[in-house]
PDB file of N, CA, C and O in Angstrom:
ATOM      1  N   MET A   1     -12.620  62.817  31.593  1.00  0.00           N
ATOM      2  CA  MET A   1     -12.222  63.396  32.613  1.00  0.00           C
ATOM      3  C   MET A   1     -12.749  63.722  34.040  1.00  0.00           C
ATOM      4  O   MET A   1     -13.765  64.395  34.220  1.00  0.00           O
ATOM      5  N   THR A   2     -11.860  63.109  35.218  1.00  0.00           N
ATOM      6  CA  THR A   2     -12.637  63.548  36.297  1.00  0.00           C
ATOM      7  C   THR A   2     -11.392  65.171  37.250  1.00  0.00           C
ATOM      8  O   THR A   2     -10.379  65.710  36.804  1.00  0.00           O
ATOM      9  N   ALA A   3     -12.118  65.408  38.542  1.00  0.00           N
ATOM     10  CA  ALA A   3     -11.489  66.813  38.537  1.00  0.00           C
ATOM     11  C   ALA A   3     -10.949  66.101  39.760  1.00  0.00           C
ATOM     12  O   ALA A   3     -11.761  65.395  40.357  1.00  0.00           O
ATOM     13  N   GLU A   4      -9.256  66.195  40.408  1.00  0.00           N
ATOM     14  CA  GLU A   4      -9.172  65.805  40.824  1.00  0.00           C
ATOM     15  C   GLU A   4      -8.152  66.619  42.369  1.00  0.00           C
ATOM     16  O   GLU A   4      -6.955  66.874  42.231  1.00  0.00           O
ATOM     17  N   SER A   5      -8.795  66.866  43.514  1.00  0.00           N
ATOM     18  CA  SER A   5      -7.816  67.583  44.581  1.00  0.00           C
ATOM     19  C   SER A   5      -6.933  66.789  45.005  1.00  0.00           C
ATOM     20  O   SER A   5      -6.971  65.565  45.130  1.00  0.00           O
ATOM     21  N   LEU A   6      -5.602  68.008  45.370  1.00  0.00           N
ATOM     22  CA  LEU A   6      -4.117  67.179  45.374  1.00  0.00           C
ATOM     23  C   LEU A   6      -4.478  67.872  46.228  1.00  0.00           C
ATOM     24  O   LEU A   6      -5.413  68.671  46.281  1.00  0.00           O
ATOM     25  N   PRO A   7      -3.215  67.380  47.425  1.00  0.00           N
ATOM     26  CA  PRO A   7      -2.150  68.112  48.275  1.00  0.00           C
ATOM     27  C   PRO A   7      -1.379  69.150  47.893  1.00  0.00           C
ATOM     28  O   PRO A   7      -1.072  69.468  46.744  1.00  0.00           O
ATOM     29  N   SER A   8      -1.139  69.563  48.714  1.00  0.00           N
ATOM     30  CA  SER A   8       0.274  70.544  48.519  1.00  0.00           C
ATOM     31  C   SER A   8       1.444  70.417  48.552  1.00  0.00           C
ATOM     32  O   SER A   8       2.310  71.277  48.393  1.00  0.00           O
ATOM     33  N   HIS A   9       1.591  68.843  48.857  1.00  0.00           N
ATOM     34  CA  HIS A   9       3.436  68.430  48.971  1.00  0.00           C
ATOM     35  C   HIS A   9       2.904  67.021  48.113  1.00  0.00           C
ATOM     36  O   HIS A   9       1.884  66.333  48.150  1.00  0.00           O
ATOM     37  N   GLY A  10       4.658  66.985  47.032  1.00  0.00           N
ATOM     38  CA  GLY A  10       4.870  66.140  46.599  1.00  0.00           C
ATOM     39  C   GLY A  10       5.763  65.391  46.009  1.00  0.00           C
ATOM     40  O   GLY A  10       6.824  65.549  46.613  1.00  0.00           O
ATOM     41  N   THR A  11       5.829  64.993  45.540  1.00  0.00           N
ATOM     42  CA  THR A  11       7.569  63.950  45.488  1.00  0.00           C
ATOM     43  C   THR A  11       7.844  64.764  44.661  1.00  0.00           C
ATOM     44  O   THR A  11       6.902  65.500  44.365  1.00  0.00           O
ATOM     45  N   LEU A  12       9.476  65.077  43.763  1.00  0.00           N
ATOM     46  CA  LEU A  12      10.375  65.263  42.899  1.00  0.00           C
ATOM     47  C   LEU A  12      10.244  63.956  42.016  1.00  0.00           C
ATOM     48  O   LEU A  12      10.511  62.865  42.519  1.00  0.00           O
ATOM     49  N   TRP A  13       9.924  64.041  40.995  1.00  0.00           N
ATOM     50  CA  TRP A  13       9.586  62.501  40.359  1.00  0.00           C
ATOM     51  C   TRP A  13      10.697  62.567  39.181  1.00  0.00           C
ATOM     52  O   TRP A  13      11.262  61.541  38.801  1.00  0.00           O
ATOM     53  N   SER A  14      11.037  64.129  38.503  1.00  0.00           N
ATOM     54  CA  SER A  14      12.230  64.294  37.485  1.00  0.00           C
ATOM     55  C   SER A  14      12.110  65.624  36.781  1.00  0.00           C
ATOM     56  O   SER A  14      11.194  66.159  36.157  1.00  0.00           O
ATOM     57  N   TYR A  15      13.527  66.030  37.134  1.00  0.00           N
ATOM     58  CA  TYR A  15      13.249  67.564  36.520  1.00  0.00           C
ATOM     59  C   TYR A  15      14.083  67.441  35.550  1.00  0.00           C
ATOM     60  O   TYR A  15      14.558  66.364  35.191  1.00  0.00           O
ATOM     61  N   THR A  16      14.483  69.235  34.729  1.00  0.00           N
ATOM     62  CA  THR A  16      15.506  69.393  33.953  1.00  0.00           C
ATOM     63  C   THR A  16      15.743  70.944  33.761  1.00  0.00           C
ATOM     64  O   THR A  16      14.673  71.421  33.383  1.00  0.00           O
ATOM     65  N   ILE A  17      16.550  71.762  33.851  1.00  0.00           N
ATOM     66  CA  ILE A  17      17.036  73.170  33.635  1.00  0.00           C
ATOM     67  C   ILE A  17      16.776  73.959  32.272  1.00  0.00           C
ATOM     68  O   ILE A  17      17.539  73.785  31.321  1.00  0.00           O
ATOM     69  N   GLN A  18      15.842  74.706  32.201  1.00  0.00           N
ATOM     70  CA  GLN A  18      15.624  75.399  30.484  1.00  0.00           C
ATOM     71  C   GLN A  18      16.634  75.949  30.588  1.00  0.00           C
ATOM     72  O   GLN A  18      16.456  76.790  31.470  1.00  0.00           O
ATOM     73  N   ARG A  19      17.994  76.033  30.097  1.00  0.00           N
ATOM     74  CA  ARG A  19      18.746  76.640  29.812  1.00  0.00           C
ATOM     75  C   ARG A  19      19.344  77.697  28.296  1.00  0.00           C
ATOM     76  O   ARG A  19      20.304  78.424  28.042  1.00  0.00           O
ATOM     77  N   PHE A  20      18.160  77.235  27.633  1.00  0.00           N
ATOM     78  CA  PHE A  20      17.900  78.259  26.333  1.00  0.00           C
ATOM     79  C   PHE A  20      16.385  78.937  26.388  1.00  0.00           C
ATOM     80  O   PHE A  20      15.496  78.615  27.176  1.00  0.00           O
ATOM     81  N   ALA A  21      16.308  79.991  25.321  1.00  0.00           N
ATOM     82  CA  ALA A  21      14.806  80.177  25.129  1.00  0.00           C
ATOM     83  C   ALA A  21      14.547  79.648  24.111  1.00  0.00           C
ATOM     84  O   ALA A  21      15.244  79.557  23.100  1.00  0.00           O
ATOM     85  N   PRO A  22      13.112  79.108  24.391  1.00  0.00           N
ATOM     86  CA  PRO A  22      12.034  77.923  24.240  1.00  0.00           C
ATOM     87  C   PRO A  22      11.900  78.637  22.629  1.00  0.00           C
ATOM     88  O   PRO A  22      12.575  79.652  22.457  1.00  0.00           O
ATOM     89  N   LYS A  23      11.020  78.119  21.406  1.00  0.00           N
ATOM     90  CA  LYS A  23      11.371  78.801  20.511  1.00  0.00           C
ATOM     91  C   LYS A  23       9.237  79.685  20.622  1.00  0.00           C
ATOM     92  O   LYS A  23       8.388  79.652  21.513  1.00  0.00           O
ATOM     93  N   ALA A  24       9.251  80.101  19.690  1.00  0.00           N
ATOM     94  CA  ALA A  24       7.973  80.776  19.866  1.00  0.00           C
ATOM     95  C   ALA A  24       6.497  79.765  19.746  1.00  0.00           C
ATOM     96  O   ALA A  24       6.486  78.813  18.965  1.00  0.00           O
ATOM     97  N   PRO A  25       5.559  80.027  20.415  1.00  0.00           N
ATOM     98  CA  PRO A  25       4.703  80.976  20.948  1.00  0.00           C
ATOM     99  C   PRO A  25       5.655  81.496  22.695  1.00  0.00           C
ATOM    100  O   PRO A  25       5.009  82.482  23.050  1.00  0.00           O
ATOM    101  N   PHE A  26       6.457  81.323  23.465  1.00  0.00           N
ATOM    102  CA  PHE A  26       7.217  81.687  24.656  1.00  0.00           C
ATOM    103  C   PHE A  26       6.844  82.818  24.592  1.00  0.00           C
ATOM    104  O   PHE A  26       7.059  83.334  23.495  1.00  0.00           O
ATOM    105  N   ASP A  27       6.398  83.395  25.268  1.00  0.00           N
ATOM    106  CA  ASP A  27       5.636  84.806  25.801  1.00  0.00           C
ATOM    107  C   ASP A  27       7.318  85.800  26.758  1.00  0.00           C
ATOM    108  O   ASP A  27       7.459  86.961  27.143  1.00  0.00           O
ATOM    109  N   GLY A  28       8.070  84.803  26.778  1.00  0.00           N
ATOM    110  CA  GLY A  28       9.547  85.630  27.847  1.00  0.00           C
ATOM    111  C   GLY A  28       8.746  85.656  29.390  1.00  0.00           C
ATOM    112  O   GLY A  28       9.448  85.456  30.380  1.00  0.00           O
ATOM    113  N   ALA A  29       7.221  85.915  29.575  1.00  0.00           N
ATOM    114  CA  ALA A  29       6.518  86.325  30.794  1.00  0.00           C
ATOM    115  C   ALA A  29       7.403  87.050  31.666  1.00  0.00           C
ATOM    116  O   ALA A  29       7.772  86.762  32.805  1.00  0.00           O
ATOM    117  N   GLY A  30       7.755  88.309  30.743  1.00  0.00           N
ATOM    118  CA  GLY A  30       8.053  89.753  30.676  1.00  0.00           C
ATOM    119  C   GLY A  30       9.476  89.871  30.961  1.00  0.00           C
ATOM    120  O   GLY A  30       9.768  90.976  31.417  1.00  0.00           O
ATOM    121  N   GLN A  31      10.286  89.197  30.850  1.00  0.00           N
ATOM    122  CA  GLN A  31      11.711  89.484  30.751  1.00  0.00           C
ATOM    123  C   GLN A  31      12.155  89.564  29.264  1.00  0.00           C
ATOM    124  O   GLN A  31      12.017  89.137  28.118  1.00  0.00           O
ATOM    125  N   THR A  32      12.985  90.687  30.372  1.00  0.00           N
ATOM    126  CA  THR A  32      14.146  91.739  28.421  1.00  0.00           C
ATOM    127  C   THR A  32      14.860  90.189  28.329  1.00  0.00           C
ATOM    128  O   THR A  32      14.999  89.449  27.355  1.00  0.00           O
ATOM    129  N   GLU A  33      15.156  90.058  29.411  1.00  0.00           N
ATOM    130  CA  GLU A  33      16.592  88.979  28.505  1.00  0.00           C
ATOM    131  C   GLU A  33      16.029  87.458  29.080  1.00  0.00           C
ATOM    132  O   GLU A  33      15.405  87.215  30.114  1.00  0.00           O
ATOM    133  N   PHE A  34      16.526  86.480  27.932  1.00  0.00           N
ATOM    134  CA  PHE A  34      16.157  85.027  29.077  1.00  0.00           C
ATOM    135  C   PHE A  34      16.470  84.970  30.227  1.00  0.00           C
ATOM    136  O   PHE A  34      17.173  85.896  30.631  1.00  0.00           O
ATOM    137  N   ARG A  35      16.170  84.122  30.990  1.00  0.00           N
ATOM    138  CA  ARG A  35      17.121  83.553  32.520  1.00  0.00           C
ATOM    139  C   ARG A  35      16.735  81.916  32.906  1.00  0.00           C
ATOM    140  O   ARG A  35      15.550  81.645  33.099  1.00  0.00           O
ATOM    141  N   PRO A  36      17.196  81.440  32.953  1.00  0.00           N
ATOM    142  CA  PRO A  36      17.536  79.787  33.008  1.00  0.00           C
ATOM    143  C   PRO A  36      15.949  79.603  34.021  1.00  0.00           C
ATOM    144  O   PRO A  36      15.644  80.549  34.747  1.00  0.00           O
ATOM    145  N   TYR A  37      15.348  78.775  33.995  1.00  0.00           N
ATOM    146  CA  TYR A  37      14.627  78.044  34.787  1.00  0.00           C
ATOM    147  C   TYR A  37      14.547  76.023  35.127  1.00  0.00           C
ATOM    148  O   TYR A  37      14.924  75.053  34.470  1.00  0.00           O
ATOM    149  N   GLY A  38      13.929  76.170  36.336  1.00  0.00           N
ATOM    150  CA  GLY A  38      13.438  74.531  36.403  1.00  0.00           C
ATOM    151  C   GLY A  38      12.083  74.925  35.961  1.00  0.00           C
ATOM    152  O   GLY A  38      11.264  75.840  36.037  1.00  0.00           O
ATOM    153  N   VAL A  39      12.439  72.797  35.048  1.00  0.00           N
ATOM    154  CA  VAL A  39      10.833  72.432  34.903  1.00  0.00           C
ATOM    155  C   VAL A  39      10.661  71.280  35.580  1.00  0.00           C
ATOM    156  O   VAL A  39      11.740  70.703  35.713  1.00  0.00           O
ATOM    157  N   GLY A  40       9.653  70.641  36.118  1.00  0.00           N
ATOM    158  CA  GLY A  40       9.784  69.093  36.775  1.00  0.00           C
ATOM    159  C   GLY A  40       9.154  68.266  36.917  1.00  0.00           C
ATOM    160  O   GLY A  40       8.549  68.598  35.898  1.00  0.00           O
ATOM    161  N   TYR A  41       8.624  67.377  37.236  1.00  0.00           N
ATOM    162  CA  TYR A  41       7.244  66.125  37.127  1.00  0.00           C
ATOM    163  C   TYR A  41       7.014  66.095  38.827  1.00  0.00           C
ATOM    164  O   TYR A  41       8.056  65.895  39.452  1.00  0.00           O
ATOM    165  N   VAL A  42       6.085  66.227  39.442  1.00  0.00           N
ATOM    166  CA  VAL A  42       6.015  65.945  40.548  1.00  0.00           C
ATOM    167  C   VAL A  42       4.815  64.940  41.129  1.00  0.00           C
ATOM    168  O   VAL A  42       3.712  65.145  40.622  1.00  0.00           O
ATOM    169  N   ALA A  43       4.861  64.303  41.730  1.00  0.00           N
ATOM    170  CA  ALA A  43       4.176  63.012  41.429  1.00  0.00           C
ATOM    171  C   ALA A  43       3.124  63.396  43.529  1.00  0.00           C
ATOM    172  O   ALA A  43       3.534  64.129  44.428  1.00  0.00           O
ATOM    173  N   PHE A  44       2.192  62.773  43.511  1.00  0.00           N
ATOM    174  CA  PHE A  44       0.965  63.317  44.364  1.00  0.00           C
ATOM    175  C   PHE A  44       0.315  62.397  44.930  1.00  0.00           C
ATOM    176  O   PHE A  44      -0.773  61.905  44.633  1.00  0.00           O
ATOM    177  N   ALA A  45       1.249  62.106  46.031  1.00  0.00           N
ATOM    178  CA  ALA A  45       0.242  60.173  46.377  1.00  0.00           C
ATOM    179  C   ALA A  45       0.122  59.365  45.468  1.00  0.00           C
ATOM    180  O   ALA A  45      -1.089  59.275  45.267  1.00  0.00           O
ATOM    181  N   ASP A  46       0.346  59.093  45.184  1.00  0.00           N
ATOM    182  CA  ASP A  46       1.036  58.181  43.727  1.00  0.00           C
ATOM    183  C   ASP A  46      -0.451  57.860  43.363  1.00  0.00           C
ATOM    184  O   ASP A  46      -0.984  56.758  43.491  1.00  0.00           O
ATOM    185  N   SER A  47      -1.079  59.095  42.847  1.00  0.00           N
ATOM    186  CA  SER A  47      -2.296  59.069  42.059  1.00  0.00           C
ATOM    187  C   SER A  47      -1.637  59.945  40.808  1.00  0.00           C
ATOM    188  O   SER A  47      -1.781  59.120  39.906  1.00  0.00           O
ATOM    189  N   VAL A  48      -0.996  61.110  40.176  1.00  0.00           N
ATOM    190  CA  VAL A  48      -1.209  61.493  39.111  1.00  0.00           C
ATOM    191  C   VAL A  48       0.703  62.650  39.410  1.00  0.00           C
ATOM    192  O   VAL A  48       1.336  63.208  40.306  1.00  0.00           O
ATOM    193  N   ILE A  49       0.775  62.321  37.722  1.00  0.00           N
ATOM    194  CA  ILE A  49       2.172  63.143  38.256  1.00  0.00           C
ATOM    195  C   ILE A  49       1.772  64.695  37.411  1.00  0.00           C
ATOM    196  O   ILE A  49       1.132  64.845  36.370  1.00  0.00           O
ATOM    197  N   VAL A  50       2.404  65.708  38.285  1.00  0.00           N
ATOM    198  CA  VAL A  50       1.929  67.253  37.110  1.00  0.00           C
ATOM    199  C   VAL A  50       3.677  67.765  36.694  1.00  0.00           C
ATOM    200  O   VAL A  50       4.767  68.101  37.156  1.00  0.00           O
ATOM    201  N   GLU A  51       3.172  67.597  35.907  1.00  0.00           N
ATOM    202  CA  GLU A  51       4.192  68.785  34.833  1.00  0.00           C
ATOM    203  C   GLU A  51       4.419  71.025  35.652  1.00  0.00           C
ATOM    204  O   GLU A  51       3.458  71.794  35.636  1.00  0.00           O
ATOM    205  N   GLY A  52       5.652  71.388  36.128  1.00  0.00           N
ATOM    206  CA  GLY A  52       5.479  72.601  36.086  1.00  0.00           C
ATOM    207  C   GLY A  52       6.394  73.129  36.562  1.00  0.00           C
ATOM    208  O   GLY A  52       7.315  72.399  36.929  1.00  0.00           O
ATOM    209  N   ARG A  53       6.529  74.737  36.768  1.00  0.00           N
ATOM    210  CA  ARG A  53       8.002  75.537  36.772  1.00  0.00           C
ATOM    211  C   ARG A  53       8.362  74.971  38.611  1.00  0.00           C
ATOM    212  O   ARG A  53       7.546  74.653  39.477  1.00  0.00           O
ATOM    213  N   LEU A  54       9.200  75.002  38.651  1.00  0.00           N
ATOM    214  CA  LEU A  54      10.177  74.704  39.833  1.00  0.00           C
ATOM    215  C   LEU A  54      11.347  76.239  39.803  1.00  0.00           C
ATOM    216  O   LEU A  54      12.061  76.742  38.935  1.00  0.00           O
ATOM    217  N   THR A  55      11.002  76.594  41.390  1.00  0.00           N
ATOM    218  CA  THR A  55      11.643  77.779  41.824  1.00  0.00           C
ATOM    219  C   THR A  55      12.897  77.856  42.331  1.00  0.00           C
ATOM    220  O   THR A  55      13.212  78.758  43.107  1.00  0.00           O
ATOM    221  N   GLU A  56      13.761  76.883  41.927  1.00  0.00           N
ATOM    222  CA  GLU A  56      14.381  76.346  41.773  1.00  0.00           C
ATOM    223  C   GLU A  56      14.882  76.247  40.570  1.00  0.00           C
ATOM    224  O   GLU A  56      14.015  75.864  39.784  1.00  0.00           O
ATOM    225  N   HIS A  57      16.531  76.532  39.773  1.00  0.00           N
ATOM    226  CA  HIS A  57      17.223  76.116  38.763  1.00  0.00           C
ATOM    227  C   HIS A  57      18.693  75.846  38.667  1.00  0.00           C
ATOM    228  O   HIS A  57      19.476  75.530  37.772  1.00  0.00           O
ATOM    229  N   GLU A  58      18.781  76.230  40.619  1.00  0.00           N
ATOM    230  CA  GLU A  58      20.479  75.441  40.565  1.00  0.00           C
ATOM    231  C   GLU A  58      20.101  73.925  40.873  1.00  0.00           C
ATOM    232  O   GLU A  58      19.331  73.549  41.757  1.00  0.00           O
ATOM    233  N   PRO A  59      21.102  72.780  39.566  1.00  0.00           N
ATOM    234  CA  PRO A  59      20.859  71.252  40.196  1.00  0.00           C
ATOM    235  C   PRO A  59      21.052  70.998  40.873  1.00  0.00           C
ATOM    236  O   PRO A  59      20.536  69.961  41.290  1.00  0.00           O
ATOM    237  N   GLU A  60      21.913  71.652  41.575  1.00  0.00           N
ATOM    238  CA  GLU A  60      22.943  71.306  42.905  1.00  0.00           C
ATOM    239  C   GLU A  60      21.727  71.218  44.147  1.00  0.00           C
ATOM    240  O   GLU A  60      21.688  70.631  45.228  1.00  0.00           O
ATOM    241  N   ARG A  61      21.082  71.818  43.653  1.00  0.00           N
ATOM    242  CA  ARG A  61      19.675  71.920  44.783  1.00  0.00           C
ATOM    243  C   ARG A  61      18.785  71.018  45.009  1.00  0.00           C
ATOM    244  O   ARG A  61      18.207  70.629  46.024  1.00  0.00           O
ATOM    245  N   LEU A  62      18.754  70.708  43.794  1.00  0.00           N
ATOM    246  CA  LEU A  62      17.470  69.533  43.386  1.00  0.00           C
ATOM    247  C   LEU A  62      17.720  68.638  43.164  1.00  0.00           C
ATOM    248  O   LEU A  62      18.590  68.538  42.299  1.00  0.00           O
ATOM    249  N   ARG A  63      17.057  67.124  43.869  1.00  0.00           N
ATOM    250  CA  ARG A  63      17.290  65.487  43.448  1.00  0.00           C
ATOM    251  C   ARG A  63      15.938  65.075  43.841  1.00  0.00           C
ATOM    252  O   ARG A  63      15.126  65.549  44.636  1.00  0.00           O
ATOM    253  N   ILE A  64      15.920  63.549  42.666  1.00  0.00           N
ATOM    254  CA  ILE A  64      15.161  62.910  42.235  1.00  0.00           C
ATOM    255  C   ILE A  64      14.527  62.611  44.105  1.00  0.00           C
ATOM    256  O   ILE A  64      15.352  62.388  44.991  1.00  0.00           O
ATOM    257  N   GLY A  65      13.177  62.660  44.371  1.00  0.00           N
ATOM    258  CA  GLY A  65      12.609  61.944  45.213  1.00  0.00           C
ATOM    259  C   GLY A  65      12.093  63.726  46.138  1.00  0.00           C
ATOM    260  O   GLY A  65      10.898  64.010  46.218  1.00  0.00           O
ATOM    261  N   GLN A  66      12.850  64.396  46.543  1.00  0.00           N
ATOM    262  CA  GLN A  66      12.598  65.574  47.152  1.00  0.00           C
ATOM    263  C   GLN A  66      11.566  65.927  47.361  1.00  0.00           C
ATOM    264  O   GLN A  66      10.866  66.121  46.366  1.00  0.00           O
ATOM    265  N   SER A  67      10.932  66.195  48.781  1.00  0.00           N
ATOM    266  CA  SER A  67       9.695  67.024  48.585  1.00  0.00           C
ATOM    267  C   SER A  67       9.707  68.072  48.474  1.00  0.00           C
ATOM    268  O   SER A  67      10.478  68.932  48.901  1.00  0.00           O
ATOM    269  N   MET A  68       8.390  68.135  47.572  1.00  0.00           N
ATOM    270  CA  MET A  68       8.057  69.613  47.386  1.00  0.00           C
ATOM    271  C   MET A  68       6.890  69.900  47.426  1.00  0.00           C
ATOM    272  O   MET A  68       6.078  68.975  47.423  1.00  0.00           O
ATOM    273  N   LYS A  69       6.365  71.457  47.485  1.00  0.00           N
ATOM    274  CA  LYS A  69       5.339  71.847  47.874  1.00  0.00           C
ATOM    275  C   LYS A  69       5.051  72.938  46.374  1.00  0.00           C
ATOM    276  O   LYS A  69       5.815  73.455  45.559  1.00  0.00           O
ATOM    277  N   VAL A  70       3.810  72.933  46.524  1.00  0.00           N
ATOM    278  CA  VAL A  70       3.058  73.553  45.660  1.00  0.00           C
ATOM    279  C   VAL A  70       2.728  75.239  46.224  1.00  0.00           C
ATOM    280  O   VAL A  70       2.164  75.437  47.300  1.00  0.00           O
ATOM    281  N   VAL A  71       3.272  76.605  45.119  1.00  0.00           N
ATOM    282  CA  VAL A  71       3.766  77.896  45.769  1.00  0.00           C
ATOM    283  C   VAL A  71       2.928  78.461  44.819  1.00  0.00           C
ATOM    284  O   VAL A  71       2.663  77.801  43.815  1.00  0.00           O
ATOM    285  N   VAL A  72       2.487  79.523  44.961  1.00  0.00           N
ATOM    286  CA  VAL A  72       2.213  80.839  44.119  1.00  0.00           C
ATOM    287  C   VAL A  72       3.058  81.734  43.734  1.00  0.00           C
ATOM    288  O   VAL A  72       3.261  82.658  44.520  1.00  0.00           O
ATOM    289  N   ALA A  73       3.650  81.726  42.675  1.00  0.00           N
ATOM    290  CA  ALA A  73       4.687  82.346  42.196  1.00  0.00           C
ATOM    291  C   ALA A  73       4.024  83.731  40.857  1.00  0.00           C
ATOM    292  O   ALA A  73       3.004  83.730  40.168  1.00  0.00           O
ATOM    293  N   PRO A  74       5.000  84.601  40.956  1.00  0.00           N
ATOM    294  CA  PRO A  74       4.304  85.735  39.867  1.00  0.00           C
ATOM    295  C   PRO A  74       5.283  84.713  38.585  1.00  0.00           C
ATOM    296  O   PRO A  74       6.211  83.904  38.574  1.00  0.00           O
ATOM    297  N   TYR A  75       4.143  85.549  37.408  1.00  0.00           N
ATOM    298  CA  TYR A  75       4.368  85.038  36.297  1.00  0.00           C
ATOM    299  C   TYR A  75       4.952  86.471  35.415  1.00  0.00           C
ATOM    300  O   TYR A  75       5.944  86.487  34.687  1.00  0.00           O
ATOM    301  N   THR A  76       4.494  87.051  35.563  1.00  0.00           N
ATOM    302  CA  THR A  76       4.188  88.813  34.716  1.00  0.00           C
ATOM    303  C   THR A  76       3.068  89.658  35.597  1.00  0.00           C
ATOM    304  O   THR A  76       2.142  89.567  36.403  1.00  0.00           O
ATOM    305  N   THR A  77       4.005  90.685  34.688  1.00  0.00           N
ATOM    306  CA  THR A  77       2.612  92.215  34.614  1.00  0.00           C
ATOM    307  C   THR A  77       2.233  92.679  33.775  1.00  0.00           C
ATOM    308  O   THR A  77       2.922  93.375  33.028  1.00  0.00           O
ATOM    309  N   THR A  78       0.815  92.410  33.594  1.00  0.00           N
ATOM    310  CA  THR A  78       0.711  93.174  32.544  1.00  0.00           C
ATOM    311  C   THR A  78       0.077  94.379  32.497  1.00  0.00           C
ATOM    312  O   THR A  78      -0.462  94.763  33.534  1.00  0.00           O
ATOM    313  N   ASP A  79      -0.004  95.370  31.072  1.00  0.00           N
ATOM    314  CA  ASP A  79      -0.017  96.796  30.787  1.00  0.00           C
ATOM    315  C   ASP A  79      -0.288  97.834  31.435  1.00  0.00           C
ATOM    316  O   ASP A  79       0.227  98.950  31.354  1.00  0.00           O
ATOM    317  N   ASP A  80      -1.515  97.277  32.411  1.00  0.00           N
ATOM    318  CA  ASP A  80      -2.313  97.649  33.193  1.00  0.00           C
ATOM    319  C   ASP A  80      -1.532  97.957  34.381  1.00  0.00           C
ATOM    320  O   ASP A  80      -1.973  98.882  35.062  1.00  0.00           O
ATOM    321  N   GLY A  81      -0.047  97.158  34.939  1.00  0.00           N
ATOM    322  CA  GLY A  81      -0.104  96.803  36.061  1.00  0.00           C
ATOM    323  C   GLY A  81      -0.050  96.019  36.946  1.00  0.00           C
ATOM    324  O   GLY A  81       0.676  95.885  37.931  1.00  0.00           O
ATOM    325  N   SER A  82      -1.647  95.003  36.151  1.00  0.00           N
ATOM    326  CA  SER A  82      -1.986  94.192  37.267  1.00  0.00           C
ATOM    327  C   SER A  82      -0.944  93.087  37.229  1.00  0.00           C
ATOM    328  O   SER A  82      -0.224  92.994  36.235  1.00  0.00           O
ATOM    329  N   GLU A  83      -0.837  92.372  38.093  1.00  0.00           N
ATOM    330  CA  GLU A  83       0.187  90.896  38.719  1.00  0.00           C
ATOM    331  C   GLU A  83      -0.033  89.695  38.188  1.00  0.00           C
ATOM    332  O   GLU A  83      -0.821  89.180  38.981  1.00  0.00           O
ATOM    333  N   LEU A  84       0.190  88.890  37.287  1.00  0.00           N
ATOM    334  CA  LEU A  84      -0.245  87.413  37.162  1.00  0.00           C
ATOM    335  C   LEU A  84       0.231  86.550  37.708  1.00  0.00           C
ATOM    336  O   LEU A  84       1.442  86.439  37.520  1.00  0.00           O
ATOM    337  N   VAL A  85      -0.295  85.738  38.442  1.00  0.00           N
ATOM    338  CA  VAL A  85       0.340  84.759  39.501  1.00  0.00           C
ATOM    339  C   VAL A  85       0.591  83.680  38.157  1.00  0.00           C
ATOM    340  O   VAL A  85       0.502  83.993  36.970  1.00  0.00           O
ATOM    341  N   THR A  86       0.911  82.404  38.686  1.00  0.00           N
ATOM    342  CA  THR A  86       1.010  80.672  38.137  1.00  0.00           C
ATOM    343  C   THR A  86       1.510  79.945  39.474  1.00  0.00           C
ATOM    344  O   THR A  86       2.247  80.401  40.348  1.00  0.00           O
ATOM    345  N   TYR A  87       0.834  78.545  39.378  1.00  0.00           N
ATOM    346  CA  TYR A  87       1.752  78.000  40.576  1.00  0.00           C
ATOM    347  C   TYR A  87       3.094  77.555  39.878  1.00  0.00           C
ATOM    348  O   TYR A  87       3.452  77.774  38.721  1.00  0.00           O
ATOM    349  N   ALA A  88       3.590  77.031  40.648  1.00  0.00           N
ATOM    350  CA  ALA A  88       5.673  76.573  40.411  1.00  0.00           C
ATOM    351  C   ALA A  88       5.630  75.387  42.324  1.00  0.00           C
ATOM    352  O   ALA A  88       4.948  75.195  43.331  1.00  0.00           O
ATOM    353  N   PHE A  89       6.657  75.061  41.777  1.00  0.00           N
ATOM    354  CA  PHE A  89       6.308  73.627  42.928  1.00  0.00           C
ATOM    355  C   PHE A  89       8.383  74.663  43.188  1.00  0.00           C
ATOM    356  O   PHE A  89       9.226  75.313  42.570  1.00  0.00           O
ATOM    357  N   ALA A  90       8.023  73.973  44.756  1.00  0.00           N
ATOM    358  CA  ALA A  90       9.550  74.387  45.406  1.00  0.00           C
ATOM    359  C   ALA A  90       9.431  73.161  46.494  1.00  0.00           C
ATOM    360  O   ALA A  90       8.654  72.270  46.835  1.00  0.00           O
ATOM    361  N   PRO A  91      11.172  73.904  46.922  1.00  0.00           N
ATOM    362  CA  PRO A  91      11.376  72.699  47.635  1.00  0.00           C
ATOM    363  C   PRO A  91      11.162  73.066  49.023  1.00  0.00           C
ATOM    364  O   PRO A  91      11.539  74.028  49.692  1.00  0.00           O
ATOM    365  N   ASN A  92       9.948  71.301  49.464  1.00  0.00           N
ATOM    366  CA  ASN A  92      10.054  70.936  50.734  1.00  0.00           C
ATOM    367  C   ASN A  92      11.202  71.792  51.906  1.00  0.00           C
ATOM    368  O   ASN A  92      12.189  71.064  52.014  1.00  0.00           O
ATOM    369  N   GLU A  93      11.351  72.966  52.711  1.00  0.00           N
ATOM    370  CA  GLU A  93      12.846  72.819  53.325  1.00  0.00           C
ATOM    371  C   GLU A  93      12.563  72.911  54.715  1.00  0.00           C
ATOM    372  O   GLU A  93      13.476  72.840  55.537  1.00  0.00           O
TER     373      GLU A  93
END
């Protein structure tokens, strides 16, 4: 393996909308009830494809080949009140 710097923008290669709670060990990210979310594969500069959560979960707002950007998104809050974040892909509007 080698480390590779990626650009901040890519192209939506494929996606799906997760409409039901995954089996354990899904932690729910602090949710009290399940909410649908998008998961996609984003291609970067024809060199690598990365899987990650999408900020959008409405299929009519997503399309294969759409420009996407990497963003920081809230994930959960710890017991001591600290916010944990992760990366996600958002449509580059």
